[in-house]
C-alpha positions as CSV (number, residue, x, y, z in Angstrom):
1,M,-12.6,31.1,8.7
2,P,-14.1,28.3,10.8
3,Q,-12.4,27.9,14.2
4,H,-11.1,24.4,13.7
5,L,-9.8,24.9,10.2
6,T,-6.4,26.6,10.6
7,G,-5.0,26.7,7.0
8,I,-3.6,24.3,4.5
9,D,-1.9,21.3,6.0
10,H,-0.7,19.7,2.7
11,C,-1.5,19.2,-0.9
12,V,-1.5,16.0,-2.9
13,I,0.2,15.5,-6.3
14,L,-1.3,12.4,-7.9
15,V,1.2,10.4,-9.9
16,R,1.1,7.3,-12.1
17,E,4.4,5.7,-11.0
18,L,5.9,6.6,-7.6
19,D,9.5,5.7,-8.4
20,A,9.6,7.8,-11.5
21,A,8.0,10.7,-9.7
22,A,10.4,10.5,-6.8
23,A,13.3,10.7,-9.2
24,T,11.8,13.7,-10.8
25,W,11.3,15.6,-7.6
26,R,14.8,14.8,-6.3
27,R,16.1,16.4,-9.5
28,L,14.2,19.5,-8.5
29,G,16.3,19.7,-5.3
30,F,13.8,18.2,-2.8
31,T,14.4,15.7,0.0
32,L,11.8,12.9,-0.1
33,S,10.7,10.6,2.7
34,P,11.0,6.8,2.0
35,R,7.9,5.4,0.4
36,G,5.1,5.0,2.9
37,Y,2.1,2.7,2.5
38,H,-1.3,3.7,3.8
39,S,-3.8,1.4,5.5
40,A,-5.1,-1.4,3.3
41,H,-8.5,0.2,2.8
42,M,-6.8,3.3,1.4
43,G,-4.8,1.3,-1.2
44,T,-2.3,4.1,-1.7
45,A,1.4,4.9,-1.0
46,N,3.3,8.1,-1.0
47,H,6.5,10.1,-0.7
48,T,6.2,13.2,1.5
49,I,8.2,16.4,0.9
50,M,8.2,18.0,4.3
51,L,8.5,21.8,4.8
52,Q,8.6,23.9,8.0
53,D,4.9,24.0,8.8
54,D,3.3,22.2,5.9
55,Y,4.2,19.8,3.1
56,F,3.1,18.2,-0.2
57,E,3.0,14.5,-1.1
58,L,3.4,12.4,-4.2
59,L,0.6,9.9,-4.1
60,G,0.1,6.7,-6.1
61,V,-2.5,4.0,-6.1
62,V,-1.0,0.6,-5.4
63,A,-4.3,-1.4,-5.0
64,P,-7.8,-0.4,-6.2
65,T,-10.2,0.1,-3.3
66,E,-13.5,1.9,-2.8
67,Q,-11.7,4.6,-0.9
68,N,-9.3,5.5,-3.7
69,A,-11.8,5.4,-6.6
70,P,-11.8,9.2,-6.9
71,F,-8.0,9.2,-7.3
72,R,-8.1,6.5,-9.9
73,A,-10.6,8.6,-11.9
74,D,-8.3,11.6,-11.6
75,I,-5.2,9.8,-12.7
76,A,-7.1,8.7,-15.8
77,R,-7.2,12.4,-16.8
78,G,-3.5,13.0,-16.0
79,E,-1.0,13.6,-13.2
80,G,-1.0,16.7,-11.1
81,L,-2.4,18.5,-8.1
82,S,-5.5,16.6,-7.1
83,A,-6.3,17.3,-3.5
84,V,-5.9,19.9,-0.7
85,A,-5.9,18.9,3.0
86,L,-6.9,21.6,5.5
87,Q,-5.1,21.8,8.8
88,T,-7.1,21.3,12.0
89,D,-6.5,21.0,15.7
90,D,-9.3,18.4,16.0
91,A,-10.8,16.6,13.0
92,D,-13.9,15.6,14.9
93,K,-14.7,19.1,15.9
94,A,-13.9,20.4,12.4
95,C,-16.3,17.8,11.0
96,A,-19.1,19.0,13.3
97,E,-18.3,22.6,12.5
98,I,-18.4,22.0,8.7
99,R,-21.7,20.3,9.1
100,G,-22.9,23.2,11.1
101,M,-22.2,25.4,8.0
102,G,-24.6,23.3,6.0
103,I,-21.9,21.3,4.3
104,A,-22.3,17.5,4.4
105,A,-18.8,16.5,5.6
106,S,-18.1,12.7,5.6
107,D,-17.8,10.8,8.8
108,V,-14.3,11.0,10.3
109,V,-12.0,8.2,9.1
110,A,-8.8,7.1,10.9
111,F,-5.8,5.7,9.0
112,A,-2.1,5.3,9.4
113,R,1.1,4.4,7.6
114,P,4.4,3.0,8.9
115,V,7.4,5.3,9.0
116,D,11.1,4.4,8.7
117,L,12.8,6.4,11.4
118,P,16.3,7.9,11.0
119,G,19.0,5.6,12.4
120,G,16.7,2.6,12.1
121,G,13.5,1.5,13.6
122,K,9.9,2.0,12.7
123,G,7.2,4.5,13.8
124,E,3.7,5.2,12.7
125,A,2.1,8.3,11.2
126,A,-1.5,8.5,12.2
127,F,-4.3,10.7,10.9
128,R,-8.0,11.5,11.3
129,V,-9.7,12.9,8.2
130,T,-13.1,14.1,7.1
131,H,-13.9,14.9,3.5
132,F,-15.9,17.7,1.9
133,P,-18.5,16.7,-0.7
134,D,-17.0,16.2,-4.2
135,D,-18.9,19.2,-5.6
136,T,-17.6,21.6,-3.0
137,L,-14.8,22.9,-5.2
138,P,-14.8,21.6,-8.8
139,G,-11.4,20.4,-9.9
140,L,-10.1,19.2,-6.6
141,H,-10.8,17.0,-3.6
142,L,-10.9,18.9,-0.4
143,F,-10.5,17.3,3.0
144,V,-9.5,18.0,6.6
145,C,-6.5,16.2,8.0
146,G,-5.9,15.9,11.7
147,Q,-2.2,15.1,12.4
148,L,-2.0,12.8,15.4
149,T,1.8,12.0,15.3
150,R,3.6,15.1,14.2
151,D,7.0,13.8,15.4
152,T,6.9,11.0,12.9
153,V,5.8,13.2,10.0
154,W,8.0,16.4,10.5
155,I,11.2,14.5,10.9
156,P,14.2,17.0,11.1
157,E,16.2,15.1,8.5
158,L,13.4,15.5,5.9
159,L,13.2,19.3,6.4
160,E,16.6,20.0,4.7
161,H,16.3,20.5,1.0
162,P,19.2,21.2,-1.4
163,N,16.9,23.9,-3.0
164,G,16.3,25.6,0.3
165,A,12.5,25.0,0.3
166,L,10.7,26.3,3.4
167,G,7.0,26.2,2.8
168,L,3.9,26.3,0.5
169,A,3.6,29.9,-0.6
170,A,0.6,29.6,-2.9
171,L,-1.5,27.3,-5.0
172,V,-2.6,28.4,-8.5
173,M,-6.0,27.3,-9.8
174,A,-7.1,27.8,-13.4
175,C,-10.8,28.3,-13.7
176,A,-13.1,29.5,-16.4
177,D,-15.0,31.8,-14.0
178,P,-12.8,33.0,-11.1
179,E,-15.6,35.0,-9.5
180,A,-17.9,32.0,-9.3
181,M,-15.1,29.8,-8.1
182,A,-14.2,32.4,-5.4
183,A,-17.7,32.3,-4.2
184,R,-17.3,28.5,-3.6
185,W,-14.1,29.0,-1.7
186,A,-15.8,31.7,0.4
187,K,-18.3,29.1,1.6
188,V,-15.4,27.3,3.3
189,F,-13.2,30.2,4.4
190,G,-15.6,33.1,4.6
191,R,-16.2,36.1,2.4
192,D,-13.5,38.2,4.1
193,A,-10.9,35.6,3.0
194,V,-11.4,36.4,-0.7
195,A,-10.1,39.5,-2.6
196,A,-10.0,40.4,-6.3
197,I,-6.7,40.4,-8.1
198,P,-5.9,41.1,-11.8
199,G,-7.3,38.2,-13.8
200,G,-9.1,36.5,-10.9
201,A,-9.2,36.3,-7.1
202,R,-7.0,35.4,-4.2
203,V,-8.2,33.3,-1.2
204,N,-6.4,33.8,2.1
205,T,-6.3,30.4,3.8
206,G,-3.8,31.4,6.4
207,K,-0.1,31.1,5.6
208,T,-0.8,29.8,2.0
209,Q,-2.7,31.8,-0.7
210,V,-4.8,30.2,-3.3
211,E,-4.9,32.2,-6.6
212,L,-7.9,31.6,-8.8
213,L,-7.0,32.7,-12.4
214,A,-8.8,32.7,-15.7
215,P,-6.9,30.8,-18.4
216,A,-5.8,34.0,-20.1
217,A,-4.4,35.2,-16.8
218,V,-2.5,32.0,-16.3
219,A,-1.0,32.3,-19.8
220,A,0.0,35.9,-19.2
221,R,1.7,35.1,-15.9
222,Y,3.7,32.2,-17.4
223,P,4.2,33.0,-21.0
224,G,5.7,30.2,-23.1
225,V,5.0,27.6,-20.4
226,P,2.6,24.9,-21.7
227,I,-0.2,24.6,-19.0
228,D,-3.4,22.7,-19.4
229,T,-6.2,25.2,-18.6
230,G,-8.9,23.4,-20.4
231,R,-10.8,22.6,-17.2
232,D,-11.1,24.0,-13.7
233,R,-8.1,22.5,-11.8
234,L,-5.1,23.3,-9.7
235,V,-2.2,23.9,-12.1
236,G,0.6,25.3,-10.0
237,L,2.5,25.2,-6.7
238,A,4.6,28.1,-5.5
239,I,7.4,27.0,-3.0
240,R,8.8,29.6,-0.7
241,V,12.6,29.5,-0.4
242,A,15.1,31.6,1.5
243,D,17.4,32.1,-1.5
244,L,16.5,32.0,-5.2
245,G,20.1,31.6,-6.1
246,K,20.4,28.4,-4.0
247,A,17.2,27.1,-5.6
248,R,18.4,27.8,-9.1
249,A,21.8,26.2,-8.3
250,A,20.0,23.0,-7.0
251,L,17.8,22.9,-10.1
252,S,20.9,23.2,-12.4
253,A,22.8,20.6,-10.4
254,G,19.9,18.2,-10.9
255,K,19.7,19.0,-14.6
256,A,16.1,20.0,-14.1
257,P,14.6,21.9,-17.0
258,W,13.8,25.1,-15.2
259,R,13.4,28.5,-16.9
260,E,12.9,32.2,-16.2
261,S,9.4,33.4,-17.2
262,E,8.6,37.0,-16.7
263,G,11.2,37.1,-13.8
264,R,9.7,33.9,-12.3
265,T,11.8,30.8,-11.6
266,V,9.6,27.9,-12.8
267,V,9.6,24.3,-13.8
268,P,7.0,23.4,-16.5
269,P,4.2,20.9,-15.6
270,A,5.6,18.4,-18.1
271,D,8.7,18.1,-16.0
272,A,7.1,18.0,-12.6
273,S,4.4,15.4,-12.5
274,G,1.8,17.6,-14.3
275,T,2.3,20.5,-11.8
276,L,3.9,23.9,-12.6
277,V,6.4,24.6,-9.8
278,E,7.5,28.1,-9.0
279,F,10.1,29.1,-6.5
280,V,9.6,32.4,-4.7
281,T,11.1,34.3,-1.8
């Protein structure tokens, strides 16, 4: 793995309507940040779902801009996991490192959003990001996110979730040719990060695994759960929890339509903004 890419920082679930999506994820037992608005040139707003060392966000387009054109194209195809942000200790050094690998990373862009602080007052969450070319990994946008203000992003009050969520355990990607897709991931993380698994391959990005599965393997893993595997795309998000019983109790309390599938505690994509959600210990 490159020196200045240190794992997955967060992933992005693209949604059509932020208020409706926020209500959905609260039903699943998550604590959400207040809506945050990004810089004007981004034209987007979000709710973050903060975990111990990483997070995911619900992202919506609030004003069309050149910067969010790829997200608008994605949402036309449907809600769901759309982007993965890689963690870095220095976005500028990561950009130089990626270019040194022969990958045409974009120039680093700075942006920020205001943050409502507990107990009143405002802060700012600031970032520096660089993007991989769109064709690096078909089916998702890949970028590097340098967190400049961790204290206004990882706010303690946002880390407590009724379902006991602790972190991102894995991302699940459906792909017609897992071996070919694994080769693309290896260009970013190195060949040693990729290993074969039944039905596909696993990419070790650090604390979060990415599982690349053929459509038949996805169907076998989650029998009876409708999942769109008609194109290469991220279809699932596994959330690490301390206690599955607590997670199930929170799902039931929120009247969320969860189910057991082959011993797995899952929420179907239709009930989670186009994303299969699995709870694991």
